[in-house]
N, CA, C, O and the ligand as a Tripos MOL2 file, in Angstrom:
@<TRIPOS>MOLECULE
protein
  305   303    77     0     0
PROTEIN
NO_CHARGES

@<TRIPOS>ATOM
      1 N         -35.5150 -138.7540   31.0430 N.3       1 MET1
      2 CA        -36.8210 -138.1900   30.5230 C.3       1 MET1
      3 C         -36.8500 -137.2020   29.3220 C.2       1 MET1
      4 O         -36.1240 -136.2270   29.5140 O.2       1 MET1
      5 N         -37.3370 -137.2070   28.4360 N.am      2 MET2
      6 CA        -37.2540 -136.3350   27.3180 C.3       2 MET2
      7 C         -38.2490 -135.2600   27.6360 C.2       2 MET2
      8 O         -39.3350 -135.4690   28.1770 O.2       2 MET2
      9 N         -37.8360 -134.2080   27.2930 N.am      3 HIS3
     10 CA        -38.6460 -132.7410   27.4160 C.3       3 HIS3
     11 C         -38.4800 -132.0430   26.1620 C.2       3 HIS3
     12 O         -37.5160 -132.2430   25.4230 O.2       3 HIS3
     13 N         -39.4120 -131.2220   25.9150 N.am      4 GLN4
     14 CA        -39.1720 -130.3140   24.7780 C.3       4 GLN4
     15 C         -39.9100 -129.0370   25.3930 C.2       4 GLN4
     16 O         -40.5920 -129.0020   26.4170 O.2       4 GLN4
     17 N         -39.6180 -128.0380   24.5480 N.am      5 MET5
     18 CA        -40.2240 -126.5320   24.9270 C.3       5 MET5
     19 C         -41.3860 -126.5270   23.9230 C.2       5 MET5
     20 O         -41.3760 -127.0800   22.8240 O.2       5 MET5
     21 N         -42.5350 -125.7150   24.5450 N.am      6 ARG6
     22 CA        -43.7790 -125.5900   23.7570 C.3       6 ARG6
     23 C         -44.2450 -124.1710   24.1180 C.2       6 ARG6
     24 O         -44.2910 -123.6650   25.2390 O.2       6 ARG6
     25 N         -44.6200 -123.5710   22.7920 N.am      7 ALA7
     26 CA        -45.0660 -122.0890   23.0600 C.3       7 ALA7
     27 C         -46.3560 -121.9490   23.5940 C.2       7 ALA7
     28 O         -47.2300 -122.7900   23.3850 O.2       7 ALA7
     29 N         -46.5580 -120.7890   24.3730 N.am      8 GLU8
     30 CA        -47.8210 -120.3340   24.5880 C.3       8 GLU8
     31 C         -48.1600 -119.1770   23.6900 C.2       8 GLU8
     32 O         -47.4690 -118.1590   23.6560 O.2       8 GLU8
     33 N         -49.1360 -119.3390   23.0350 N.am      9 TYR9
     34 CA        -49.6630 -117.9700   22.2960 C.3       9 TYR9
     35 C         -49.9440 -116.8200   23.0170 C.2       9 TYR9
     36 O         -50.3300 -116.9710   24.1760 O.2       9 TYR9
     37 N         -49.8160 -115.5910   22.5220 N.am     10 GLY10
     38 CA        -50.3870 -114.4000   23.0910 C.3      10 GLY10
     39 C         -51.7660 -114.1070   22.9070 C.2      10 GLY10
     40 O         -52.3920 -115.0120   22.3550 O.2      10 GLY10
     41 N         -52.3830 -113.1360   23.2030 N.am     11 ALA11
     42 CA        -53.7180 -112.7530   22.8990 C.3      11 ALA11
     43 C         -53.9900 -112.9860   21.4670 C.2      11 ALA11
     44 O         -53.1010 -112.7140   20.6600 O.2      11 ALA11
     45 N         -55.1870 -113.4870   21.0380 N.am     12 GLY12
     46 CA        -55.3560 -113.7150   19.7690 C.3      12 GLY12
     47 C         -55.0260 -115.1360   19.0830 C.2      12 GLY12
     48 O         -55.2620 -115.4260   17.9100 O.2      12 GLY12
     49 N         -54.4650 -115.9120   19.9990 N.am     13 GLY13
     50 CA        -54.0430 -117.3180   19.5280 C.3      13 GLY13
     51 C         -52.8100 -117.1130   18.7310 C.2      13 GLY13
     52 O         -51.9910 -116.2260   18.9730 O.2      13 GLY13
     53 N         -52.7030 -118.1080   17.6200 N.am     14 GLU14
     54 CA        -51.6160 -118.1590   16.9090 C.3      14 GLU14
     55 C         -51.2570 -116.9570   16.2240 C.2      14 GLU14
     56 O         -50.0710 -116.6870   16.0330 O.2      14 GLU14
     57 N         -52.2900 -116.1280   15.7940 N.am     15 ALA15
     58 CA        -52.0010 -114.9040   15.1770 C.3      15 ALA15
     59 C         -51.2630 -113.8380   16.0250 C.2      15 ALA15
     60 O         -50.5890 -112.9260   15.5470 O.2      15 ALA15
     61 N         -51.4700 -114.0590   17.3060 N.am     16 GLY16
     62 CA        -50.7680 -113.3450   18.4510 C.3      16 GLY16
     63 C         -49.2060 -113.4890   18.5670 C.2      16 GLY16
     64 O         -48.4400 -112.7090   19.1330 O.2      16 GLY16
     65 N         -48.9620 -114.4180   18.0430 N.am     17 GLY17
     66 CA        -47.3030 -114.9360   18.0450 C.3      17 GLY17
     67 C         -47.1180 -115.5350   19.3950 C.2      17 GLY17
     68 O         -48.0700 -115.5910   20.1740 O.2      17 GLY17
     69 N         -45.9420 -115.9830   19.7090 N.am     18 VAL18
     70 CA        -45.4650 -116.7120   20.8000 C.3      18 VAL18
     71 C         -45.2750 -115.7130   21.9470 C.2      18 VAL18
     72 O         -44.4800 -114.7810   21.8270 O.2      18 VAL18
     73 N         -45.9490 -115.8870   22.9790 N.am     19 ARG19
     74 CA        -45.7110 -115.0660   24.3020 C.3      19 ARG19
     75 C         -44.6970 -115.6770   25.2470 C.2      19 ARG19
     76 O         -44.0130 -114.9610   25.9780 O.2      19 ARG19
     77 N         -44.6110 -116.8190   25.2370 N.am     20 LEU20
     78 CA        -43.8490 -117.5130   26.4100 C.3      20 LEU20
     79 C         -43.6370 -118.8900   26.0660 C.2      20 LEU20
     80 O         -44.4170 -119.5350   25.3650 O.2      20 LEU20
     81 N         -42.5650 -119.3380   26.5700 N.am     21 TRP21
     82 CA        -42.1370 -120.8050   26.2120 C.3      21 TRP21
     83 C         -41.9800 -121.4820   27.4760 C.2      21 TRP21
     84 O         -41.2980 -121.1290   28.4380 O.2      21 TRP21
     85 N         -42.7750 -122.6000   27.3280 N.am     22 HIS22
     86 CA        -42.9260 -123.4550   28.6420 C.3      22 HIS22
     87 C         -42.1080 -124.6900   28.2640 C.2      22 HIS22
     88 O         -41.5570 -124.7960   27.1680 O.2      22 HIS22
     89 N         -42.0540 -125.6310   29.2390 N.am     23 MET23
     90 CA        -41.3700 -127.0300   28.9560 C.3      23 MET23
     91 C         -42.4340 -127.9620   29.4240 C.2      23 MET23
     92 O         -43.1740 -127.8320   30.3990 O.2      23 MET23
     93 N         -42.3720 -128.9970   28.4860 N.am     24 VAL24
     94 CA        -43.4260 -130.1480   28.6520 C.3      24 VAL24
     95 C         -42.4260 -131.4350   28.7230 C.2      24 VAL24
     96 O         -41.2710 -131.4410   28.2980 O.2      24 VAL24
     97 N         -43.1080 -132.5300   29.3500 N.am     25 ARG25
     98 CA        -42.6850 -133.8550   29.3800 C.3      25 ARG25
     99 C         -42.9630 -134.5270   28.1050 C.2      25 ARG25
    100 O         -44.1200 -134.4940   27.6860 O.2      25 ARG25
    101 N         -42.0280 -135.1490   27.4170 N.am     26 GLY26
    102 CA        -42.3150 -135.9690   26.3510 C.3      26 GLY26
    103 C         -43.1310 -134.8880   25.1190 C.2      26 GLY26
    104 O         -42.6310 -133.8720   24.6350 O.2      26 GLY26
    105 N         -44.3000 -135.3770   24.8590 N.am     27 THR27
    106 CA        -44.8160 -134.6580   23.8110 C.3      27 THR27
    107 C         -46.2360 -134.0910   24.3490 C.2      27 THR27
    108 O         -47.1300 -133.7120   23.5930 O.2      27 THR27
    109 N         -46.3140 -134.0880   25.7580 N.am     28 GLN28
    110 CA        -47.5330 -133.3740   26.1640 C.3      28 GLN28
    111 C         -47.9750 -132.1050   25.8100 C.2      28 GLN28
    112 O         -47.1630 -131.4080   25.2010 O.2      28 GLN28
    113 N         -49.0570 -131.6470   26.0450 N.am     29 SER29
    114 CA        -49.4880 -130.4100   25.6880 C.3      29 SER29
    115 C         -49.9410 -129.7240   26.9780 C.2      29 SER29
    116 O         -50.6660 -128.7300   26.9300 O.2      29 SER29
    117 N         -49.5530 -130.2050   28.0320 N.am     30 VAL30
    118 CA        -49.5420 -129.5310   29.4140 C.3      30 VAL30
    119 C         -48.1800 -129.2770   29.9010 C.2      30 VAL30
    120 O         -47.3150 -130.1520   29.9460 O.2      30 VAL30
    121 N         -48.0020 -127.9940   30.2820 N.am     31 ALA31
    122 CA        -46.5460 -127.6190   30.7250 C.3      31 ALA31
    123 C         -46.3260 -128.1150   32.0540 C.2      31 ALA31
    124 O         -47.2990 -128.4370   32.7360 O.2      31 ALA31
    125 N         -45.0120 -128.2250   32.5530 N.am     32 MET32
    126 CA        -44.5630 -128.6960   33.7230 C.3      32 MET32
    127 C         -45.1930 -127.7490   34.7750 C.2      32 MET32
    128 O         -45.4750 -128.1170   35.9150 O.2      32 MET32
    129 N         -45.3940 -126.4590   34.2810 N.am     33 CYS33
    130 CA        -46.0410 -125.5110   35.4150 C.3      33 CYS33
    131 C         -47.6460 -125.7070   35.6580 C.2      33 CYS33
    132 O         -48.3190 -125.1260   36.5100 O.2      33 CYS33
    133 N         -48.0530 -126.5810   34.7850 N.am     34 GLY34
    134 CA        -49.6290 -126.8860   34.8350 C.3      34 GLY34
    135 C         -50.5360 -126.1270   33.8320 C.2      34 GLY34
    136 O         -51.7410 -126.3250   33.6760 O.2      34 GLY34
    137 N         -49.8000 -125.2710   33.2120 N.am     35 ARG35
    138 CA        -50.5850 -124.5630   32.1240 C.3      35 ARG35
    139 C         -51.0320 -125.5040   30.8960 C.2      35 ARG35
    140 O         -50.2490 -126.3490   30.4610 O.2      35 ARG35
    141 N         -52.0780 -125.3640   30.4540 N.am     36 GLU36
    142 CA        -52.5160 -126.1550   29.2880 C.3      36 GLU36
    143 C         -52.2770 -125.3180   28.0850 C.2      36 GLU36
    144 O         -52.6220 -124.1370   28.0650 O.2      36 GLU36
    145 N         -51.6160 -125.9790   26.9450 N.am     37 LEU37
    146 CA        -50.8950 -125.4210   25.7470 C.3      37 LEU37
    147 C         -51.7160 -125.8320   24.6120 C.2      37 LEU37
    148 O         -52.4540 -126.8130   24.6990 O.2      37 LEU37
    149 N         -51.6150 -125.0660   23.4550 N.am     38 ASP38
    150 CA        -52.3390 -125.4610   22.2800 C.3      38 ASP38
    151 C         -51.4160 -126.6060   21.8170 C.2      38 ASP38
    152 O         -50.1940 -126.4890   21.7210 O.2      38 ASP38
    153 N         -52.1400 -127.7640   21.5300 N.am     39 PRO39
    154 CA        -51.3190 -128.9640   21.1530 C.3      39 PRO39
    155 C         -50.7780 -128.7530   19.7090 C.2      39 PRO39
    156 O         -49.9440 -129.5510   19.2830 O.2      39 PRO39
    157 N         -51.2180 -127.6920   18.9110 N.am     40 GLY40
    158 CA        -50.4970 -127.4260   17.4850 C.3      40 GLY40
    159 C         -49.4310 -126.2510   17.6170 C.2      40 GLY40
    160 O         -48.8250 -125.7530   16.6680 O.2      40 GLY40
    161 N         -49.3000 -125.8730   19.0330 N.am     41 ALA41
    162 CA        -48.4140 -124.7930   19.2240 C.3      41 ALA41
    163 C         -46.8680 -125.2400   18.8190 C.2      41 ALA41
    164 O         -46.4880 -126.3950   19.0120 O.2      41 ALA41
    165 N         -46.0850 -124.3120   18.2920 N.am     42 PRO42
    166 CA        -44.7410 -124.7500   18.0120 C.3      42 PRO42
    167 C         -43.9400 -125.3140   19.2160 C.2      42 PRO42
    168 O         -44.1600 -124.9860   20.3820 O.2      42 PRO42
    169 N         -42.9550 -126.2290   18.8040 N.am     43 VAL43
    170 CA        -41.9800 -126.8820   19.9070 C.3      43 VAL43
    171 C         -40.5290 -126.3300   19.5440 C.2      43 VAL43
    172 O         -40.2540 -125.7690   18.4830 O.2      43 VAL43
    173 N         -39.7080 -126.5580   20.5120 N.am     44 ARG44
    174 CA        -38.3170 -126.3350   20.2720 C.3      44 ARG44
    175 C         -37.5910 -127.2600   21.1320 C.2      44 ARG44
    176 O         -38.0700 -127.6910   22.1810 O.2      44 ARG44
    177 N         -36.3720 -127.5850   20.6690 N.am     45 GLU45
    178 CA        -35.5300 -128.3310   21.4850 C.3      45 GLU45
    179 C         -35.1770 -127.8290   22.7750 C.2      45 GLU45
    180 O         -35.2850 -126.6110   22.9140 O.2      45 GLU45
    181 N         -34.7390 -128.5680   23.8470 N.am     46 THR46
    182 CA        -34.6260 -128.0230   25.1950 C.3      46 THR46
    183 C         -33.2840 -127.1710   25.2260 C.2      46 THR46
    184 O         -33.0690 -126.3660   26.1310 O.2      46 THR46
    185 N         -32.3940 -127.3970   24.1830 N.am     47 VAL47
    186 CA        -31.1440 -126.6150   24.1960 C.3      47 VAL47
    187 C         -31.2720 -125.0980   23.7910 C.2      47 VAL47
    188 O         -30.3110 -124.3300   23.7330 O.2      47 VAL47
    189 N         -32.6260 -124.7500   23.5080 N.am     48 ASP48
    190 CA        -32.8140 -123.4050   23.1870 C.3      48 ASP48
    191 C         -33.4910 -122.8640   24.4870 C.2      48 ASP48
    192 O         -33.9840 -121.7360   24.4730 O.2      48 ASP48
    193 N         -33.5230 -123.5490   25.4790 N.am     49 TRP49
    194 CA        -34.0370 -122.8030   26.6700 C.3      49 TRP49
    195 C         -33.2880 -121.6560   27.1140 C.2      49 TRP49
    196 O         -32.0600 -121.6700   27.1880 O.2      49 TRP49
    197 N         -34.0890 -120.5420   27.4470 N.am     50 GLY50
    198 CA        -33.1460 -119.3230   27.6460 C.3      50 GLY50
    199 C         -32.4970 -118.6290   26.6360 C.2      50 GLY50
    200 O         -31.7930 -117.6620   26.9280 O.2      50 GLY50
    201 N         -32.6670 -119.0700   25.2330 N.am     51 LYS51
    202 CA        -32.0010 -118.5060   24.3420 C.3      51 LYS51
    203 C         -32.6760 -117.8480   23.2220 C.2      51 LYS51
    204 O         -32.0860 -117.3100   22.2850 O.2      51 LYS51
    205 N         -34.3110 -117.9400   23.4150 N.am     52 THR52
    206 CA        -35.2710 -117.5000   22.4900 C.3      52 THR52
    207 C         -35.6430 -116.0530   22.7330 C.2      52 THR52
    208 O         -35.6440 -115.6770   23.9050 O.2      52 THR52
    209 N         -35.9360 -115.2560   21.8500 N.am     53 PRO53
    210 CA        -36.1230 -113.9110   21.8610 C.3      53 PRO53
    211 C         -37.4740 -113.6720   22.7490 C.2      53 PRO53
    212 O         -37.6500 -112.5680   23.2630 O.2      53 PRO53
    213 N         -38.3100 -114.5970   22.9000 N.am     54 GLU54
    214 CA        -39.2840 -114.5520   23.9170 C.3      54 GLU54
    215 C         -38.9610 -115.1090   25.1380 C.2      54 GLU54
    216 O         -38.0370 -115.9160   25.2380 O.2      54 GLU54
    217 N         -39.6900 -114.7250   26.1560 N.am     55 LEU55
    218 CA        -39.3660 -115.1520   27.5330 C.3      55 LEU55
    219 C         -39.6530 -116.8860   27.9150 C.2      55 LEU55
    220 O         -40.5010 -117.5210   27.2880 O.2      55 LEU55
    221 N         -38.9400 -117.4240   28.8610 N.am     56 CYS56
    222 CA        -39.1900 -118.6280   29.1780 C.3      56 CYS56
    223 C         -39.7960 -118.5860   30.5560 C.2      56 CYS56
    224 O         -39.4490 -117.7900   31.4280 O.2      56 CYS56
    225 N         -40.8500 -119.6230   30.6990 N.am     57 CYS57
    226 CA        -41.6070 -119.6670   31.8800 C.3      57 CYS57
    227 C         -40.6140 -120.0530   33.2000 C.2      57 CYS57
    228 O         -40.0490 -121.1460   33.2230 O.2      57 CYS57
    229 N         -40.4610 -119.1510   34.2060 N.am     58 HIS58
    230 CA        -39.7170 -119.2800   35.2790 C.3      58 HIS58
    231 C         -40.1160 -120.6800   36.0840 C.2      58 HIS58
    232 O         -39.2130 -121.3650   36.5650 O.2      58 HIS58
    233 N         -41.4260 -121.0500   36.2010 N.am     59 THR59
    234 CA        -41.5250 -122.2900   36.8890 C.3      59 THR59
    235 C         -41.5100 -123.3820   36.2990 C.2      59 THR59
    236 O         -41.4040 -124.3910   36.9960 O.2      59 THR59
    237 N         -41.6110 -123.5160   34.8380 N.am     60 CYS60
    238 CA        -41.1940 -124.5270   34.1150 C.3      60 CYS60
    239 C         -39.5220 -124.6690   34.0810 C.2      60 CYS60
    240 O         -38.9910 -125.7650   33.9050 O.2      60 CYS60
    241 N         -38.9400 -123.7320   34.2240 N.am     61 GLY61
    242 CA        -37.4580 -123.6740   34.2760 C.3      61 GLY61
    243 C         -36.9100 -124.3360   35.5380 C.2      61 GLY61
    244 O         -35.8980 -125.0360   35.5060 O.2      61 GLY61
    245 N         -37.5730 -124.1060   36.5990 N.am     62 ALA62
    246 CA        -37.2840 -124.5640   37.8180 C.3      62 ALA62
    247 C         -37.5270 -126.1090   37.8980 C.2      62 ALA62
    248 O         -36.6950 -126.9120   38.3190 O.2      62 ALA62
    249 N         -38.6110 -126.3790   37.5000 N.am     63 TYR63
    250 CA        -38.9280 -127.9420   37.2660 C.3      63 TYR63
    251 C         -38.0390 -128.6600   36.5120 C.2      63 TYR63
    252 O         -37.6400 -129.7780   36.8360 O.2      63 TYR63
    253 N         -37.6580 -127.9840   35.3730 N.am     64 PHE64
    254 CA        -36.8420 -128.6110   34.2730 C.3      64 PHE64
    255 C         -35.3360 -128.8310   34.8430 C.2      64 PHE64
    256 O         -34.6770 -129.8590   34.6870 O.2      64 PHE64
    257 N         -34.9680 -127.7990   35.4550 N.am     65 LEU65
    258 CA        -33.6010 -127.9210   36.0870 C.3      65 LEU65
    259 C         -33.4690 -128.9650   37.1310 C.2      65 LEU65
    260 O         -32.4430 -129.6410   37.2130 O.2      65 LEU65
    261 N         -34.5020 -129.1210   37.9540 N.am     66 ARG66
    262 CA        -34.5720 -130.0750   38.9900 C.3      66 ARG66
    263 C         -34.4980 -131.5210   38.1420 C.2      66 ARG66
    264 O         -33.6590 -132.3730   38.4360 O.2      66 ARG66
    265 N         -35.2860 -131.6690   37.2590 N.am     67 GLU67
    266 CA        -35.2610 -133.0980   36.6390 C.3      67 GLU67
    267 C         -34.0880 -133.3370   35.8510 C.2      67 GLU67
    268 O         -33.8700 -134.5300   35.6370 O.2      67 GLU67
    269 N         -33.1610 -132.4030   35.2940 N.am     68 THR68
    270 CA        -32.1560 -132.3720   34.6650 C.3      68 THR68
    271 C         -30.8350 -131.8740   35.1590 C.2      68 THR68
    272 O         -30.1860 -130.9950   34.5920 O.2      68 THR68
    273 N         -30.4760 -132.5050   36.2700 N.am     69 PRO69
    274 CA        -29.2620 -131.9060   37.0320 C.3      69 PRO69
    275 C         -27.9710 -131.4430   36.2200 C.2      69 PRO69
    276 O         -27.2380 -130.4990   36.5190 O.2      69 PRO69
    277 N         -27.8410 -132.3210   35.1060 N.am     70 TYR70
    278 CA        -26.6200 -132.1300   34.4660 C.3      70 TYR70
    279 C         -26.7580 -130.5420   33.8440 C.2      70 TYR70
    280 O         -25.7920 -129.7830   33.7570 O.2      70 TYR70
    281 N         -28.0580 -130.2150   33.4560 N.am     71 LEU71
    282 CA        -28.1060 -128.9220   32.9990 C.3      71 LEU71
    283 C         -27.8390 -127.8120   34.1010 C.2      71 LEU71
    284 O         -27.0630 -126.8760   33.9010 O.2      71 LEU71
    285 N         -28.4450 -127.9670   35.1130 N.am     72 SER72
    286 CA        -28.1660 -126.9000   36.0630 C.3      72 SER72
    287 C         -26.9580 -126.9210   36.7010 C.2      72 SER72
    288 O         -26.6160 -125.9850   37.4230 O.2      72 SER72
    289 N         -26.1440 -128.0600   36.4820 N.am     73 ALA73
    290 CA        -24.7440 -127.9120   36.9120 C.3      73 ALA73
    291 C         -23.9360 -127.0720   35.8830 C.2      73 ALA73
    292 O         -22.8400 -126.6020   36.1850 O.2      73 ALA73
    293 N         -24.4880 -126.9010   34.6940 N.am     74 GLU74
    294 CA        -23.6920 -126.0450   33.7210 C.3      74 GLU74
    295 C         -23.9840 -124.6600   34.0360 C.2      74 GLU74
    296 O         -23.2130 -123.7780   33.6570 O.2      74 GLU74
    297 N         -25.1380 -124.3660   34.7650 N.am     75 HIS75
    298 CA        -25.5070 -122.8790   34.9650 C.3      75 HIS75
    299 C         -25.0230 -122.5170   36.0950 C.2      75 HIS75
    300 O         -25.3750 -121.3890   36.4380 O.2      75 HIS75
    301 N         -24.1220 -123.2400   37.0240 N.am     76 GLN76
    302 CA        -23.5160 -122.7620   38.1710 C.3      76 GLN76
    303 C         -22.2230 -122.1750   38.0200 C.2      76 GLN76
    304 O         -21.6280 -121.7300   39.0010 O.2      76 GLN76
    305 ZN        -44.5910 -123.0830   32.2680 Zn       77 ZN77
@<TRIPOS>BOND
     1     1     2 1
     2     2     3 1
     3     3     4 2
     4     3     5 am
     5     5     6 1
     6     6     7 1
     7     7     8 2
     8     7     9 am
     9     9    10 1
    10    10    11 1
    11    11    12 2
    12    11    13 am
    13    13    14 1
    14    14    15 1
    15    15    16 2
    16    15    17 am
    17    17    18 1
    18    18    19 1
    19    19    20 2
    20    19    21 am
    21    21    22 1
    22    22    23 1
    23    23    24 2
    24    23    25 am
    25    25    26 1
    26    26    27 1
    27    27    28 2
    28    27    29 am
    29    29    30 1
    30    30    31 1
    31    31    32 2
    32    31    33 am
    33    33    34 1
    34    34    35 1
    35    35    36 2
    36    35    37 am
    37    37    38 1
    38    38    39 1
    39    39    40 2
    40    39    41 am
    41    41    42 1
    42    42    43 1
    43    43    44 2
    44    43    45 am
    45    45    46 1
    46    46    47 1
    47    47    48 2
    48    47    49 am
    49    49    50 1
    50    50    51 1
    51    51    52 2
    52    51    53 am
    53    53    54 1
    54    54    55 1
    55    55    56 2
    56    55    57 am
    57    57    58 1
    58    58    59 1
    59    59    60 2
    60    59    61 am
    61    61    62 1
    62    62    63 1
    63    63    64 2
    64    63    65 am
    65    65    66 1
    66    66    67 1
    67    67    68 2
    68    67    69 am
    69    69    70 1
    70    70    71 1
    71    71    72 2
    72    71    73 am
    73    73    74 1
    74    74    75 1
    75    75    76 2
    76    75    77 am
    77    77    78 1
    78    78    79 1
    79    79    80 2
    80    79    81 am
    81    81    82 1
    82    82    83 1
    83    83    84 2
    84    83    85 am
    85    85    86 1
    86    86    87 1
    87    87    88 2
    88    87    89 am
    89    89    90 1
    90    90    91 1
    91    91    92 2
    92    91    93 am
    93    93    94 1
    94    94    95 1
    95    95    96 2
    96    95    97 am
    97    97    98 1
    98    98    99 1
    99    99   100 2
   100    99   101 am
   101   101   102 1
   102   102   103 1
   103   103   104 2
   104   103   105 am
   105   105   106 1
   106   106   107 1
   107   107   108 2
   108   107   109 am
   109   109   110 1
   110   110   111 1
   111   111   112 2
   112   111   113 am
   113   113   114 1
   114   114   115 1
   115   115   116 2
   116   115   117 am
   117   117   118 1
   118   118   119 1
   119   119   120 2
   120   119   121 am
   121   121   122 1
   122   122   123 1
   123   123   124 2
   124   123   125 am
   125   125   126 1
   126   126   127 1
   127   127   128 2
   128   127   129 am
   129   129   130 1
   130   130   131 1
   131   131   132 2
   132   131   133 am
   133   133   134 1
   134   134   135 1
   135   135   136 2
   136   135   137 am
   137   137   138 1
   138   138   139 1
   139   139   140 2
   140   139   141 am
   141   141   142 1
   142   142   143 1
   143   143   144 2
   144   143   145 am
   145   145   146 1
   146   146   147 1
   147   147   148 2
   148   147   149 am
   149   149   150 1
   150   150   151 1
   151   151   152 2
   152   151   153 am
   153   153   154 1
   154   154   155 1
   155   155   156 2
   156   155   157 am
   157   157   158 1
   158   158   159 1
   159   159   160 2
   160   159   161 am
   161   161   162 1
   162   162   163 1
   163   163   164 2
   164   163   165 am
   165   165   166 1
   166   166   167 1
   167   167   168 2
   168   167   169 am
   169   169   170 1
   170   170   171 1
   171   171   172 2
   172   171   173 am
   173   173   174 1
   174   174   175 1
   175   175   176 2
   176   175   177 am
   177   177   178 1
   178   178   179 1
   179   179   180 2
   180   179   181 am
   181   181   182 1
   182   182   183 1
   183   183   184 2
   184   183   185 am
   185   185   186 1
   186   186   187 1
   187   187   188 2
   188   187   189 am
   189   189   190 1
   190   190   191 1
   191   191   192 2
   192   191   193 am
   193   193   194 1
   194   194   195 1
   195   195   196 2
   196   195   197 am
   197   197   198 1
   198   198   199 1
   199   199   200 2
   200   199   201 am
   201   201   202 1
   202   202   203 1
   203   203   204 2
   204   203   205 am
   205   205   206 1
   206   206   207 1
   207   207   208 2
   208   207   209 am
   209   209   210 1
   210   210   211 1
   211   211   212 2
   212   211   213 am
   213   213   214 1
   214   214   215 1
   215   215   216 2
   216   215   217 am
   217   217   218 1
   218   218   219 1
   219   219   220 2
   220   219   221 am
   221   221   222 1
   222   222   223 1
   223   223   224 2
   224   223   225 am
   225   225   226 1
   226   226   227 1
   227   227   228 2
   228   227   229 am
   229   229   230 1
   230   230   231 1
   231   231   232 2
   232   231   233 am
   233   233   234 1
   234   234   235 1
   235   235   236 2
   236   235   237 am
   237   237   238 1
   238   238   239 1
   239   239   240 2
   240   239   241 am
   241   241   242 1
   242   242   243 1
   243   243   244 2
   244   243   245 am
   245   245   246 1
   246   246   247 1
   247   247   248 2
   248   247   249 am
   249   249   250 1
   250   250   251 1
   251   251   252 2
   252   251   253 am
   253   253   254 1
   254   254   255 1
   255   255   256 2
   256   255   257 am
   257   257   258 1
   258   258   259 1
   259   259   260 2
   260   259   261 am
   261   261   262 1
   262   262   263 1
   263   263   264 2
   264   263   265 am
   265   265   266 1
   266   266   267 1
   267   267   268 2
   268   267   269 am
   269   269   270 1
   270   270   271 1
   271   271   272 2
   272   271   273 am
   273   273   274 1
   274   274   275 1
   275   275   276 2
   276   275   277 am
   277   277   278 1
   278   278   279 1
   279   279   280 2
   280   279   281 am
   281   281   282 1
   282   282   283 1
   283   283   284 2
   284   283   285 am
   285   285   286 1
   286   286   287 1
   287   287   288 2
   288   287   289 am
   289   289   290 1
   290   290   291 1
   291   291   292 2
   292   291   293 am
   293   293   294 1
   294   294   295 1
   295   295   296 2
   296   295   297 am
   297   297   298 1
   298   298   299 1
   299   299   300 2
   300   299   301 am
   301   301   302 1
   302   302   303 1
   303   303   304 2
@<TRIPOS>SUBSTRUCTURE
     1 MET1         2 RESIDUE 1 A MET
     2 MET2         6 RESIDUE 1 A MET
     3 HIS3        10 RESIDUE 1 A HIS
     4 GLN4        14 RESIDUE 1 A GLN
     5 MET5        18 RESIDUE 1 A MET
     6 ARG6        22 RESIDUE 1 A ARG
     7 ALA7        26 RESIDUE 1 A ALA
     8 GLU8        30 RESIDUE 1 A GLU
     9 TYR9        34 RESIDUE 1 A TYR
    10 GLY10       38 RESIDUE 1 A GLY
    11 ALA11       42 RESIDUE 1 A ALA
    12 GLY12       46 RESIDUE 1 A GLY
    13 GLY13       50 RESIDUE 1 A GLY
    14 GLU14       54 RESIDUE 1 A GLU
    15 ALA15       58 RESIDUE 1 A ALA
    16 GLY16       62 RESIDUE 1 A GLY
    17 GLY17       66 RESIDUE 1 A GLY
    18 VAL18       70 RESIDUE 1 A VAL
    19 ARG19       74 RESIDUE 1 A ARG
    20 LEU20       78 RESIDUE 1 A LEU
    21 TRP21       82 RESIDUE 1 A TRP
    22 HIS22       86 RESIDUE 1 A HIS
    23 MET23       90 RESIDUE 1 A MET
    24 VAL24       94 RESIDUE 1 A VAL
    25 ARG25       98 RESIDUE 1 A ARG
    26 GLY26      102 RESIDUE 1 A GLY
    27 THR27      106 RESIDUE 1 A THR
    28 GLN28      110 RESIDUE 1 A GLN
    29 SER29      114 RESIDUE 1 A SER
    30 VAL30      118 RESIDUE 1 A VAL
    31 ALA31      122 RESIDUE 1 A ALA
    32 MET32      126 RESIDUE 1 A MET
    33 CYS33      130 RESIDUE 1 A CYS
    34 GLY34      134 RESIDUE 1 A GLY
    35 ARG35      138 RESIDUE 1 A ARG
    36 GLU36      142 RESIDUE 1 A GLU
    37 LEU37      146 RESIDUE 1 A LEU
    38 ASP38      150 RESIDUE 1 A ASP
    39 PRO39      154 RESIDUE 1 A PRO
    40 GLY40      158 RESIDUE 1 A GLY
    41 ALA41      162 RESIDUE 1 A ALA
    42 PRO42      166 RESIDUE 1 A PRO
    43 VAL43      170 RESIDUE 1 A VAL
    44 ARG44      174 RESIDUE 1 A ARG
    45 GLU45      178 RESIDUE 1 A GLU
    46 THR46      182 RESIDUE 1 A THR
    47 VAL47      186 RESIDUE 1 A VAL
    48 ASP48      190 RESIDUE 1 A ASP
    49 TRP49      194 RESIDUE 1 A TRP
    50 GLY50      198 RESIDUE 1 A GLY
    51 LYS51      202 RESIDUE 1 A LYS
    52 THR52      206 RESIDUE 1 A THR
    53 PRO53      210 RESIDUE 1 A PRO
    54 GLU54      214 RESIDUE 1 A GLU
    55 LEU55      218 RESIDUE 1 A LEU
    56 CYS56      222 RESIDUE 1 A CYS
    57 CYS57      226 RESIDUE 1 A CYS
    58 HIS58      230 RESIDUE 1 A HIS
    59 THR59      234 RESIDUE 1 A THR
    60 CYS60      238 RESIDUE 1 A CYS
    61 GLY61      242 RESIDUE 1 A GLY
    62 ALA62      246 RESIDUE 1 A ALA
    63 TYR63      250 RESIDUE 1 A TYR
    64 PHE64      254 RESIDUE 1 A PHE
    65 LEU65      258 RESIDUE 1 A LEU
    66 ARG66      262 RESIDUE 1 A ARG
    67 GLU67      266 RESIDUE 1 A GLU
    68 THR68      270 RESIDUE 1 A THR
    69 PRO69      274 RESIDUE 1 A PRO
    70 TYR70      278 RESIDUE 1 A TYR
    71 LEU71      282 RESIDUE 1 A LEU
    72 SER72      286 RESIDUE 1 A SER
    73 ALA73      290 RESIDUE 1 A ALA
    74 GLU74      294 RESIDUE 1 A GLU
    75 HIS75      298 RESIDUE 1 A HIS
    76 GLN76      302 RESIDUE 1 A GLN
    77 ZN77       305 GROUP 0 **** ****
């Protein structure tokens, strides 16, 4: 299953910049942790998970690693 990272804006929406990165399935705008994200928010490839200057959502990270065992194996 394809995933991608999608940004959650801080206070003030787009002008507030990226507050947190979530993981979504496919091109959905609802994060794996259940948070609804702006459909126009920036996306990144999953290889950037944990490498962004902004924080990544811990809940999304846990779900993502469970669905992509090959990635969690790399982290052990
Ligand atoms: Zn999340």
